[in-house]
Backbone as a printed PyTorch tensor [residue, N CA C, xyz], in Angstrom:
tensor([[[-71.9590,  55.3530,   3.6890],
         [-72.7630,  55.5550,   4.9240],
         [-73.4160,  54.1500,   5.3330]],

        [[-73.0570,  53.9240,   6.3910],
         [-73.4590,  52.7910,   7.2050],
         [-75.0970,  52.5240,   7.4350]],

        [[-75.3280,  51.1370,   7.7440],
         [-76.6760,  51.0530,   8.1000],
         [-77.1190,  51.9300,   9.5610]],

        [[-76.2000,  51.8960,  10.4890],
         [-76.5960,  52.5590,  11.5660],
         [-76.2940,  54.1590,  11.5160]],

        [[-75.4240,  54.5040,  10.6050],
         [-75.0900,  56.0160,  10.4050],
         [-76.1270,  56.5450,   9.1270]],

        [[-77.2320,  55.9180,   8.9620],
         [-78.0850,  56.4140,   7.7980],
         [-78.3930,  57.7320,   8.0060]],

        [[-78.8800,  58.1920,   9.0870],
         [-79.4210,  59.5130,   9.3580],
         [-79.0580,  60.0530,  10.7160]],

        [[-78.3020,  61.1620,  10.7550],
         [-78.0330,  61.5310,  11.9530],
         [-79.2740,  61.8220,  12.6950]],

        [[-79.4470,  61.4360,  14.0560],
         [-80.6900,  61.7000,  14.7580],
         [-80.4090,  61.9060,  16.2230]],

        [[-81.1560,  62.8720,  16.5470],
         [-81.1440,  63.1030,  18.0660],
         [-81.8290,  62.0080,  18.9090]],

        [[-81.4240,  61.8270,  20.1060],
         [-82.1880,  60.8390,  20.7320],
         [-83.3180,  61.2610,  21.3600]],

        [[-84.3890,  61.0130,  20.4750],
         [-85.6090,  61.3700,  21.0380],
         [-86.4210,  60.3800,  21.8450]],

        [[-87.3580,  60.6020,  22.4100],
         [-88.0900,  59.6330,  23.6320],
         [-88.0620,  58.1220,  23.0500]],

        [[-88.7000,  57.9890,  21.7980],
         [-88.8670,  56.7400,  21.2720],
         [-87.6160,  56.2790,  21.2060]],

        [[-86.5680,  56.6440,  20.5900],
         [-85.1780,  56.0840,  20.4840],
         [-84.6790,  55.8200,  21.6980]],

        [[-84.7720,  56.6390,  22.8000],
         [-84.1840,  56.2240,  24.0650],
         [-85.0950,  55.1200,  24.9290]],

        [[-86.1830,  55.1110,  24.5290],
         [-87.1760,  53.8300,  25.0600],
         [-86.6100,  52.4980,  24.1780]],

        [[-86.4060,  52.5890,  23.1300],
         [-86.0140,  51.4880,  22.3970],
         [-84.7040,  50.9850,  22.8900]],

        [[-84.0050,  51.8840,  23.0970],
         [-82.5200,  51.5540,  23.4940],
         [-82.5690,  50.9630,  24.9800]],

        [[-83.2590,  51.6080,  25.8490],
         [-83.7670,  51.1220,  27.2290],
         [-83.9020,  49.6730,  26.9180]],

        [[-85.1040,  49.3570,  26.2320],
         [-85.8360,  47.9970,  26.1740],
         [-84.7700,  47.0170,  25.5960]],

        [[-83.9440,  47.5880,  24.7220],
         [-82.8900,  46.7480,  24.2120],
         [-81.9040,  46.1460,  25.1670]],

        [[-81.4690,  47.1420,  25.9190],
         [-80.6510,  46.7600,  27.0670],
         [-81.2430,  45.8570,  27.9850]],

        [[-82.4640,  46.0680,  28.1910],
         [-83.1760,  45.3100,  29.2120],
         [-83.3530,  43.7820,  28.6700]],

        [[-83.4310,  43.6110,  27.3820],
         [-83.9220,  42.3660,  26.6980],
         [-82.4510,  41.6530,  26.6220]],

        [[-81.3400,  42.3390,  26.4190],
         [-80.0990,  41.7950,  26.3480],
         [-79.8510,  40.9770,  27.7550]],

        [[-80.0690,  41.7200,  28.8510],
         [-79.9470,  41.2500,  30.1800],
         [-80.9100,  39.9560,  30.5580]],

        [[-82.2590,  40.4460,  30.0690],
         [-83.0840,  39.0770,  30.2450],
         [-82.6020,  37.9410,  29.4780]],

        [[-82.3480,  38.1200,  28.2780],
         [-82.0140,  36.9120,  27.6010],
         [-80.7140,  36.2430,  27.9700]],

        [[-79.7160,  37.1130,  28.5190],
         [-78.5700,  36.5010,  28.9650],
         [-78.6220,  35.6580,  30.2280]],

        [[-79.6360,  36.1300,  30.9050],
         [-80.0390,  35.4250,  31.9720],
         [-81.0090,  34.3150,  32.1250]],

        [[-81.4280,  34.0600,  30.8240],
         [-82.4100,  33.0850,  30.6860],
         [-83.8830,  33.4100,  31.3060]],

        [[-84.0820,  34.8400,  31.3990],
         [-85.3620,  35.2650,  31.9170],
         [-86.2220,  35.3680,  30.5770]],

        [[-87.6600,  35.4090,  30.9450],
         [-88.7030,  35.7030,  30.0020],
         [-88.5660,  37.1620,  29.3900]],

        [[-87.9960,  37.1270,  28.1040],
         [-87.7290,  38.5180,  27.4220],
         [-88.9090,  38.6860,  26.2640]],

        [[-89.8120,  37.9100,  26.1590],
         [-90.7770,  37.9560,  25.0850],
         [-91.4730,  39.5810,  25.2310]],

        [[-91.9600,  39.8310,  26.2890],
         [-92.6190,  40.9470,  26.5550],
         [-91.8700,  42.2070,  26.1800]],

        [[-90.5930,  42.3460,  26.5190],
         [-89.7670,  43.2890,  26.2470],
         [-89.4950,  43.5840,  24.6320]],

        [[-89.4910,  42.2760,  24.0580],
         [-88.9280,  42.2700,  22.5640],
         [-90.4360,  42.7870,  21.7250]],

        [[-91.3800,  42.3600,  22.3260],
         [-92.8160,  42.7660,  21.6520],
         [-93.0210,  44.4860,  21.8980]],

        [[-92.4840,  44.8340,  23.0080],
         [-92.5670,  46.2950,  23.3750],
         [-91.5930,  46.9020,  22.3810]],

        [[-90.3890,  46.6190,  22.1320],
         [-89.6090,  47.2720,  21.0670],
         [-90.3140,  47.1090,  19.7500]],

        [[-90.9340,  46.1060,  19.3200],
         [-91.4380,  45.9800,  18.1440],
         [-92.4610,  46.9620,  18.0040]],

        [[-93.3700,  47.0780,  18.9790],
         [-94.5750,  48.0720,  18.8550],
         [-94.2240,  49.3380,  19.0340]],

        [[-93.1290,  49.8110,  19.7360],
         [-92.6020,  51.2080,  19.6800],
         [-92.1560,  51.5890,  18.0630]],

        [[-91.2430,  50.5720,  17.5590],
         [-90.9640,  50.8120,  16.2450],
         [-91.9900,  50.8440,  15.3120]],

        [[-93.1140,  50.0640,  15.3320],
         [-94.0820,  49.8570,  14.3410],
         [-94.8820,  51.4470,  14.4250]],

        [[-94.9860,  52.0360,  15.5680],
         [-95.6350,  53.4040,  15.7170],
         [-94.8100,  54.4430,  15.3100]],

        [[-93.6210,  54.3660,  14.8350],
         [-92.7290,  55.5180,  14.3460],
         [-93.1860,  55.5390,  12.8330]],

        [[-93.4250,  56.7280,  12.4620],
         [-93.8170,  57.1530,  10.9280],
         [-92.7070,  56.6120,  10.1270]],

        [[-92.9080,  55.7420,   9.0120],
         [-92.0930,  55.4330,   8.2550],
         [-90.7790,  56.1120,   7.7610]],

        [[-91.0700,  57.5020,   7.4400],
         [-89.9610,  58.3130,   6.9820],
         [-89.1610,  58.8660,   8.2280]],

        [[-89.4830,  58.4200,   9.4090],
         [-88.8110,  58.8710,  10.4690],
         [-88.1240,  57.7820,  11.1610]],

        [[-88.2930,  56.6500,  10.7280],
         [-87.4280,  55.4690,  11.1060],
         [-86.0230,  55.4730,  10.6290]],

        [[-84.9350,  55.2250,  11.6990],
         [-83.5590,  55.1830,  11.4760],
         [-83.0880,  53.7310,  11.4120]],

        [[-81.8470,  53.7920,  10.7330],
         [-81.1690,  52.4320,  10.9980],
         [-80.9610,  51.7740,  12.0830]],

        [[-80.6900,  52.7990,  13.1350],
         [-80.3710,  52.3660,  14.6490],
         [-81.7910,  51.8600,  15.0890]],

        [[-82.8510,  52.3220,  14.9070],
         [-84.1440,  51.8930,  15.3810],
         [-84.4480,  50.3220,  14.7230]],

        [[-84.2740,  50.4890,  13.5720],
         [-84.4900,  49.3530,  12.6420],
         [-83.5150,  48.2410,  13.2730]],

        [[-82.4310,  48.4180,  13.5650],
         [-81.4860,  47.3720,  13.9350],
         [-81.9710,  46.6810,  15.2010]],

        [[-82.5560,  47.5780,  16.1590],
         [-83.0490,  47.1390,  17.5450],
         [-84.3810,  46.3280,  17.2350]],

        [[-85.2870,  46.8580,  16.3180],
         [-86.3740,  45.8190,  15.9350],
         [-86.1670,  44.6430,  15.5010]],

        [[-85.0390,  44.5540,  14.3970],
         [-84.7600,  43.5030,  13.6900],
         [-84.1870,  42.3840,  14.8950]],

        [[-83.3530,  42.9910,  15.6250],
         [-82.8010,  42.0670,  16.7940],
         [-84.0060,  41.3550,  17.5460]],

        [[-85.0780,  42.2060,  17.8280],
         [-86.1080,  41.8280,  18.8600],
         [-86.8480,  40.7070,  17.9250]],

        [[-87.2040,  40.8780,  16.6540],
         [-87.8190,  40.0420,  15.7380],
         [-87.1980,  38.6940,  15.7690]],

        [[-85.8660,  38.7010,  15.4500],
         [-84.9550,  37.4250,  15.5580],
         [-84.9500,  36.7240,  16.8790]],

        [[-85.0140,  37.4740,  17.9990],
         [-85.0990,  36.6630,  19.2310],
         [-86.3730,  36.0520,  19.5900]],

        [[-87.4470,  36.7920,  18.7190],
         [-88.8190,  36.1850,  18.9180],
         [-89.1470,  35.1380,  17.7520]],

        [[-87.9460,  34.7920,  17.0360],
         [-87.9320,  33.7530,  15.9740],
         [-89.1450,  34.1330,  14.8580]],

        [[-89.1820,  35.5910,  14.6530],
         [-89.8470,  36.1230,  13.5600],
         [-89.1600,  36.4380,  12.4650]],

        [[-88.5550,  35.3860,  11.8020],
         [-87.4540,  35.5030,  10.8990],
         [-87.9380,  36.1350,   9.5760]],

        [[-89.0270,  35.7160,   8.9810],
         [-89.5020,  36.4670,   7.8050],
         [-89.6450,  38.0120,   7.9180]],

        [[-90.2050,  38.4360,   9.0160],
         [-90.3930,  39.9150,   9.4800],
         [-89.1280,  40.4520,   9.5640]],

        [[-88.0610,  39.8870,  10.2070],
         [-86.6040,  40.4460,  10.2730],
         [-86.1980,  40.7100,   8.8400]],

        [[-86.4030,  39.7810,   8.0180],
         [-85.6510,  39.9880,   6.6460],
         [-86.4570,  41.0070,   5.9860]],

        [[-87.8430,  41.1780,   6.1090],
         [-88.4460,  42.2870,   5.4290],
         [-87.8410,  43.6940,   5.8690]],

        [[-87.7880,  43.7810,   7.0720],
         [-86.9780,  44.9920,   7.6500],
         [-85.7010,  45.3310,   7.0210]],

        [[-84.8730,  44.1820,   7.0080],
         [-83.6730,  44.3580,   6.5150],
         [-83.5340,  44.4890,   5.1600]],

        [[-84.4640,  43.9630,   4.3310],
         [-84.5910,  44.2790,   3.1170],
         [-84.8490,  45.7720,   2.5370]],

        [[-85.7390,  46.5740,   3.4090],
         [-85.9060,  47.7650,   3.2280],
         [-84.5260,  48.7640,   3.4090]],

        [[-83.5480,  48.1600,   4.1710],
         [-82.3050,  49.0200,   4.4050],
         [-81.2300,  48.3830,   3.4950]],

        [[-81.3930,  47.4770,   2.6640],
         [-80.4590,  46.8110,   1.8280],
         [-79.5820,  47.8630,   1.1390]],

        [[-79.8890,  48.9650,   0.5910],
         [-78.9020,  49.8240,  -0.1960],
         [-78.0490,  50.2560,   0.6780]],

        [[-78.2860,  50.7220,   1.7570],
         [-77.2940,  51.2800,   2.7760],
         [-76.6900,  50.2640,   3.6820]],

        [[-77.2240,  49.1090,   3.8190],
         [-77.0640,  48.0720,   4.7960],
         [-76.0360,  47.0190,   4.1620]],

        [[-75.7870,  46.8830,   2.9310],
         [-74.9770,  45.7550,   2.3490],
         [-73.5820,  45.8500,   2.6070]],

        [[-73.0920,  47.0460,   3.1370],
         [-71.7330,  47.3690,   3.5450],
         [-71.4970,  47.5210,   4.9590]],

        [[-72.5680,  47.1830,   5.7230],
         [-72.6940,  47.4690,   7.1170],
         [-72.3760,  46.1820,   7.8170]],

        [[-71.5450,  46.2730,   8.8690],
         [-71.2520,  44.8630,   9.6650],
         [-72.4640,  44.2970,  10.3430]],

        [[-73.0430,  45.2490,  11.2420],
         [-74.3650,  44.9200,  11.7350],
         [-75.3450,  44.2130,  10.8860]],

        [[-75.6200,  45.0240,   9.7200],
         [-76.7640,  44.4410,   8.7450],
         [-76.4070,  43.0520,   8.3430]],

        [[-75.1470,  42.7940,   7.7790],
         [-74.8480,  41.6070,   7.4480],
         [-74.7260,  40.4760,   8.6420]],

        [[-74.4840,  40.9580,   9.8010],
         [-74.5370,  39.8500,  11.0370],
         [-76.0200,  39.5350,  10.9990]],

        [[-77.0610,  40.4250,  11.1810],
         [-78.3820,  40.0500,  11.4280],
         [-78.9970,  39.3310,  10.1750]],

        [[-78.5470,  39.7760,   8.9250],
         [-79.1710,  39.0180,   7.9160],
         [-78.5580,  37.4580,   7.8180]],

        [[-77.2810,  37.5770,   8.2260],
         [-76.7540,  36.0780,   8.1400],
         [-77.2700,  35.2180,   9.4410]],

        [[-77.6880,  35.9290,  10.5070],
         [-78.4520,  35.2470,  11.5410],
         [-79.7630,  34.6680,  11.1340]],

        [[-80.4070,  35.4050,  10.3720],
         [-81.8220,  35.0750,  10.0000],
         [-81.8050,  33.7230,   9.2930]],

        [[-80.7240,  33.3200,   8.4800],
         [-80.4680,  32.1610,   7.6560],
         [-80.0510,  31.1820,   8.5640]],

        [[-78.8980,  31.5080,   9.4780],
         [-78.2140,  30.7260,  10.3320],
         [-79.2250,  29.9210,  11.2720]],

        [[-80.1960,  30.6890,  11.7000],
         [-81.1210,  30.2130,  12.6730],
         [-82.2240,  29.1830,  12.0700]],

        [[-82.3740,  29.4070,  10.8290],
         [-83.2210,  28.4790,  10.0000],
         [-82.4230,  27.2640,   9.4210]],

        [[-81.1960,  27.2410,  10.0300],
         [-80.3200,  26.1540,   9.2710],
         [-80.0060,  26.2500,   7.7130]],

        [[-80.3040,  27.4100,   7.1020],
         [-79.9590,  27.6200,   5.8720],
         [-78.5070,  28.1420,   5.5590]],

        [[-77.5550,  27.2170,   5.7380],
         [-76.1080,  27.5190,   6.0650],
         [-75.7080,  28.1290,   4.5270]],

        [[-76.0060,  27.6530,   3.6460],
         [-75.6560,  28.1590,   2.3270],
         [-75.7860,  29.6010,   2.0960]],

        [[-77.0320,  30.0690,   2.4640],
         [-77.6160,  31.4220,   2.4970],
         [-76.9690,  32.3480,   3.5010]],

        [[-76.6040,  31.7290,   4.5400],
         [-76.0560,  32.7440,   5.4800],
         [-74.4020,  32.9610,   5.1400]],

        [[-73.5890,  32.1620,   4.4840],
         [-72.4010,  32.3250,   4.1390],
         [-72.0570,  33.6260,   3.5560]],

        [[-72.8150,  34.0910,   2.3890],
         [-72.2650,  35.3890,   1.9130],
         [-72.3690,  36.6870,   2.9610]],

        [[-73.2600,  36.4590,   3.9820],
         [-73.2810,  37.6680,   4.7770],
         [-72.3170,  37.4660,   5.8160]],

        [[-72.0560,  36.5380,   6.3530],
         [-70.9330,  36.2560,   7.3360],
         [-69.6520,  36.2450,   6.6530]],

        [[-69.4550,  36.0240,   5.3400],
         [-68.2150,  36.5160,   4.6970],
         [-67.8910,  37.8720,   4.4820]],

        [[-69.0180,  38.7660,   4.3520],
         [-68.9850,  40.1150,   4.1730],
         [-68.5350,  40.7030,   5.7890]],

        [[-68.9120,  40.1650,   6.7260],
         [-68.5460,  40.4090,   7.8230],
         [-67.0910,  40.2900,   8.1500]],

        [[-66.5040,  39.1010,   7.6830],
         [-65.1700,  38.8050,   7.7060],
         [-64.5350,  39.8390,   6.9880]],

        [[-64.9220,  40.0090,   5.8730],
         [-64.3140,  41.1390,   4.8660],
         [-64.3190,  42.7220,   5.6250]],

        [[-65.2880,  43.0720,   6.4120],
         [-65.5140,  44.1010,   7.0580],
         [-64.7110,  44.2950,   8.3680]],

        [[-64.6110,  42.9220,   9.1680],
         [-64.1630,  42.9690,  10.4390],
         [-63.3870,  41.7610,  10.5840]],

        [[-62.2870,  41.4190,   9.9320],
         [-61.8670,  40.1180,  10.0440],
         [-61.3880,  39.6310,  11.2860]],

        [[-61.2970,  40.2940,  12.4650],
         [-61.0300,  39.6280,  13.7280],
         [-62.1110,  39.4780,  14.6640]],

        [[-63.2410,  39.3570,  14.2350],
         [-64.5870,  38.9850,  15.0370],
         [-64.6550,  37.4000,  14.9030]],

        [[-64.0290,  36.7830,  16.0910],
         [-64.0130,  35.4220,  16.0370],
         [-65.4740,  34.6710,  16.3280]],

        [[-66.3840,  35.4030,  16.9050],
         [-67.4990,  34.7320,  16.9420],
         [-68.2700,  34.5840,  15.7560]],

        [[-68.2720,  35.6890,  14.8560],
         [-68.7380,  35.3640,  13.4150],
         [-67.9700,  34.4700,  12.7260]],

        [[-66.8010,  34.6600,  12.8550],
         [-65.9170,  33.7060,  12.0350],
         [-66.3050,  32.1060,  12.4260]],

        [[-66.5710,  32.0160,  13.7090],
         [-67.0330,  30.5870,  14.1010],
         [-68.5070,  30.2660,  13.4710]],

        [[-69.2530,  31.1150,  13.5090],
         [-70.6450,  30.7960,  12.6650],
         [-70.2340,  30.4800,  11.3980]],

        [[-69.3030,  31.1580,  10.6290],
         [-68.8410,  31.0380,   9.2130],
         [-68.2440,  29.7970,   9.0940]],

        [[-67.5180,  29.2580,   9.9560],
         [-66.9590,  28.1150,   9.9910],
         [-67.9220,  26.9710,   9.9240]],

        [[-68.8300,  27.0180,  10.8300],
         [-69.9590,  26.0360,  11.0180],
         [-70.6540,  25.9730,   9.9970]],

        [[-71.0550,  27.1610,   9.2120],
         [-71.8310,  27.1460,   7.7970],
         [-71.0720,  26.4170,   6.9230]],

        [[-69.9750,  26.6720,   6.7300],
         [-68.8100,  25.7830,   5.8460],
         [-68.8900,  24.3500,   6.1620]],

        [[-68.7870,  24.0000,   7.2360],
         [-68.8610,  22.4650,   7.6920],
         [-69.9900,  21.9970,   7.3480]],

        [[-71.2750,  22.5720,   7.5120],
         [-72.3730,  21.9750,   7.3800],
         [-72.7960,  22.0560,   5.7300]],

        [[-71.9520,  22.7320,   4.9670],
         [-72.3450,  22.7150,   3.6160],
         [-71.1360,  21.8300,   2.6630]],

        [[-70.4500,  21.2900,   3.5110],
         [-69.3210,  20.3460,   3.1320],
         [-68.0100,  20.9580,   2.4440]],

        [[-67.9730,  22.3500,   2.8000],
         [-66.8130,  22.9670,   2.3170],
         [-65.6970,  22.9260,   3.4240]],

        [[-65.1410,  21.7310,   3.5640],
         [-64.1840,  21.4170,   4.6350],
         [-62.8850,  22.3760,   4.5300]],

        [[-62.4940,  22.5850,   3.4150],
         [-61.2360,  23.4230,   3.3380],
         [-61.3380,  24.7750,   3.7040]],

        [[-62.5670,  25.4140,   3.5580],
         [-62.6050,  26.8280,   3.9870],
         [-62.8380,  26.7190,   5.5230]],

        [[-63.6680,  25.7110,   5.9180],
         [-63.9590,  25.5450,   7.4170],
         [-62.4270,  25.5420,   8.1240]],

        [[-61.6250,  24.6900,   7.6830],
         [-60.3110,  24.5540,   8.2160],
         [-59.5780,  25.9060,   8.2480]],

        [[-59.6860,  26.6400,   7.0560],
         [-59.1310,  27.8750,   7.0080],
         [-59.4460,  28.8890,   8.1550]],

        [[-60.8980,  28.7840,   8.3960],
         [-61.6270,  29.6010,   9.3260],
         [-61.0540,  29.2930,  10.7510]],

        [[-61.0370,  28.0230,  10.9660],
         [-60.6670,  27.3190,  12.1840],
         [-59.1670,  27.8230,  12.7040]],

        [[-58.2500,  27.7800,  11.6760],
         [-56.9100,  28.1610,  11.8180],
         [-56.8940,  29.6640,  11.9270]],

        [[-57.6750,  30.4720,  11.3830],
         [-57.7190,  31.9230,  11.4840],
         [-58.3050,  32.4790,  12.7690]],

        [[-59.3000,  31.5480,  13.2750],
         [-59.6620,  31.9150,  14.7810],
         [-58.6290,  31.6820,  15.6650]],

        [[-57.9660,  30.5360,  15.6140],
         [-56.8150,  30.2910,  16.4640],
         [-55.8060,  31.1020,  16.5430]],

        [[-55.4350,  31.6800,  15.3440],
         [-54.3770,  32.8540,  15.0240],
         [-54.8310,  34.0770,  15.8120]],

        [[-56.1310,  34.3030,  15.4680],
         [-56.6310,  35.5510,  16.2890],
         [-56.7180,  35.5520,  17.7670]],

        [[-57.0970,  34.3970,  18.1320],
         [-57.2970,  34.2770,  19.6770],
         [-55.6410,  34.0740,  20.1300]],

        [[-54.8860,  33.5260,  19.4290],
         [-53.4400,  33.5680,  19.9000],
         [-52.7750,  34.9530,  20.0160]],

        [[-52.9650,  35.7480,  19.0690],
         [-52.6890,  37.4140,  19.2630],
         [-53.3270,  37.9010,  20.3080]],

        [[-54.5500,  37.9050,  20.3370],
         [-55.3160,  38.4230,  21.3870],
         [-54.9070,  38.1470,  22.8530]],

        [[-54.4500,  36.6880,  22.8350],
         [-53.9600,  36.1940,  24.2190],
         [-52.7050,  36.6580,  24.4750]],

        [[-51.7010,  36.9100,  23.3580],
         [-50.4300,  37.3340,  23.7250],
         [-50.6120,  38.9540,  24.0430]],

        [[-51.6890,  39.6430,  23.3790],
         [-51.7090,  41.1920,  23.7930],
         [-52.0580,  41.4360,  25.0330]],

        [[-53.0120,  40.3850,  25.4780],
         [-53.5820,  40.5190,  26.9590],
         [-52.4410,  40.3170,  27.8600]],

        [[-51.4920,  39.1840,  27.4190],
         [-50.3980,  38.9440,  28.2780],
         [-49.3870,  39.9370,  28.5010]],

        [[-49.1470,  40.6880,  27.3230],
         [-48.2190,  41.9900,  27.2440],
         [-48.7960,  42.9890,  28.0670]],

        [[-49.9320,  43.0900,  27.9950],
         [-50.6220,  44.1900,  28.9020],
         [-50.4850,  43.8430,  30.2310]],

        [[-50.8170,  42.6970,  30.6560],
         [-50.8490,  42.3550,  32.1310],
         [-49.3060,  42.6430,  32.6560]],

        [[-48.4700,  42.0180,  31.8880],
         [-46.9180,  42.0160,  32.4870],
         [-46.4630,  43.4880,  32.2400]],

        [[-46.7860,  44.3980,  31.5230],
         [-46.5210,  45.6320,  31.3720],
         [-47.0450,  46.4600,  32.5840]],

        [[-48.2270,  46.0490,  32.8960],
         [-48.8650,  46.5850,  34.1630],
         [-48.0310,  46.3740,  35.3000]],

        [[-47.8380,  44.9510,  35.6380],
         [-47.1300,  44.3280,  36.6800],
         [-45.6220,  45.1100,  36.7090]],

        [[-45.0170,  45.2250,  35.6440],
         [-43.7230,  45.9090,  35.6620],
         [-43.6930,  47.2960,  35.9290]],

        [[-44.9060,  47.9370,  35.5360],
         [-44.9530,  49.4070,  35.8700],
         [-45.2720,  49.6410,  37.4050]],

        [[-45.9560,  48.5620,  37.9860],
         [-46.1920,  48.7090,  39.3900],
         [-44.9110,  48.4810,  40.2900]],

        [[-44.0070,  47.6950,  39.5540],
         [-42.8540,  47.4380,  40.4200],
         [-41.7030,  48.5400,  40.2010]],

        [[-41.7920,  49.4010,  39.2110],
         [-41.0140,  50.4150,  39.0590],
         [-41.1330,  51.5460,  40.0660]]])
């Protein structure tokens, strides 16, 4: 059972609001807009949910908000509460790795990003962070392996895209 699947949930009003605010915060963050108020609203909503009713999905949104507000220790405390079910979940490991990566604690970030590679080995963004962590800690051989792996994945993805585009063009000609 994964971090986000911990408990089947109906989308109640609080969860809907958290999702709405999370979407809004992603938009604001990507556009360089002020996102602090939106992230604080997410955290406030989350804190008002009774402890026994909190879900992994709600927690993940609150953790993301805390990370974006650079409240790293609070984010780690929330992640720690979900450790038993989160340790084999991609998103939990990404978020935990991020808490260390953002603090430039690269050695501590590596096991979490390694787990993401194990769970989802074609996620090049995370592989890039893992590569940087290895470079920063002097593990040049592993960094080189990751760099080559990223190139390989991007090459395959580029080839797949090319095949799809050519297939589409050929089917239009037929």
